[in-house]
C-alpha positions as CSV (number, residue, x, y, z in Angstrom):
1,X,22.8,25.4,79.4
2,X,22.6,28.8,77.7
3,X,25.7,30.8,77.2
4,X,26.8,33.7,75.2
5,X,30.3,34.1,73.9
6,X,32.1,37.3,72.7
7,X,35.6,36.8,71.5
8,X,38.0,39.6,70.8
9,X,40.8,38.4,68.7
10,X,43.4,41.0,69.7
11,X,46.3,39.3,67.9
12,X,46.3,36.6,65.3
13,X,49.5,35.1,66.7
14,X,49.6,32.2,69.1
15,X,46.9,31.8,71.7
16,X,46.3,35.4,72.6
17,X,42.5,35.8,72.6
18,X,40.1,37.2,75.1
19,X,36.7,35.5,75.5
20,X,33.7,36.5,77.5
21,X,31.4,33.6,78.3
22,X,28.1,34.0,80.3
23,X,26.4,31.0,81.8
24,X,22.8,31.9,82.5
25,X,21.9,28.8,84.4
26,X,24.5,29.7,87.1
27,X,24.7,33.5,86.4
28,X,28.4,33.3,86.0
29,X,30.6,35.4,83.7
30,X,34.0,34.0,82.7
31,X,36.6,36.2,81.1
32,X,39.3,34.1,79.5
33,X,42.5,36.0,78.7
34,X,44.6,33.3,77.0
35,X,44.5,29.6,76.3
36,X,45.8,27.4,79.0
37,X,45.0,25.2,81.9
38,X,44.2,26.6,85.3
39,X,46.3,24.9,88.0
40,X,45.2,27.2,90.8
41,X,42.3,29.5,91.7
42,X,42.0,32.3,94.2
43,X,38.9,34.1,95.4
44,X,40.2,37.7,95.5
45,X,36.9,39.2,96.5
46,X,33.5,37.7,97.3
47,X,32.3,36.1,94.1
48,X,35.5,37.0,92.1
49,X,37.9,34.2,91.3
50,X,41.2,34.5,89.4
51,X,42.5,31.4,87.6
52,X,46.3,31.0,87.3
53,X,48.4,28.9,85.0
54,X,51.6,27.0,85.8
55,X,53.6,30.3,85.5
56,X,51.4,32.0,88.1
57,X,49.8,34.2,85.3
58,X,46.1,35.1,85.5
59,X,44.5,33.3,82.6
60,X,40.8,33.9,83.5
61,X,38.4,35.6,85.9
62,X,35.2,34.1,87.1
63,X,32.4,36.5,88.3
64,X,29.7,34.8,90.3
65,X,26.2,36.3,90.4
66,X,27.3,38.5,87.4
67,X,24.0,40.0,86.6
68,X,23.9,41.6,90.1
69,X,27.1,43.6,89.3
70,X,27.2,44.0,85.5
71,X,24.7,45.0,82.8
72,X,25.0,41.9,80.7
73,X,22.8,43.3,77.9
74,X,25.6,45.6,76.9
75,X,29.3,45.3,76.0
76,X,31.2,48.4,75.2
77,X,34.6,48.2,73.5
78,X,36.7,51.3,73.4
79,X,40.0,51.9,71.7
80,X,41.1,48.3,71.3
81,X,43.3,47.5,68.3
82,X,41.5,44.2,67.4
83,X,41.3,42.9,63.9
84,X,38.5,40.5,64.5
85,X,35.3,40.5,66.6
86,X,33.3,37.3,66.8
87,X,29.8,37.2,68.4
88,X,28.0,34.0,69.0
89,X,25.1,32.8,71.0
90,X,24.6,29.1,71.7
91,X,21.8,27.3,73.5
92,X,22.3,23.8,74.9
93,X,19.7,21.2,75.7
94,X,18.7,20.9,79.4
């Protein structure tokens, strides 16, 4: 499995971190807003799934067939007050 991860550390306190993960083998982009366990998911639009925690807060968004909707070769960050930007690319063994 090949995936790319971009983490925007918006705050250094607690578990507030935004992570973008792309899974090329399934063409799925997952945007994680905070650490937590999804207890419920809802498809809000074809191919767009929201994950909810135990407090009914959205903790992540799954975008299926992501490359059909998003230019995955580019990430533009505008006016975010982040203190840390982490870019990583990992390749797993098939």
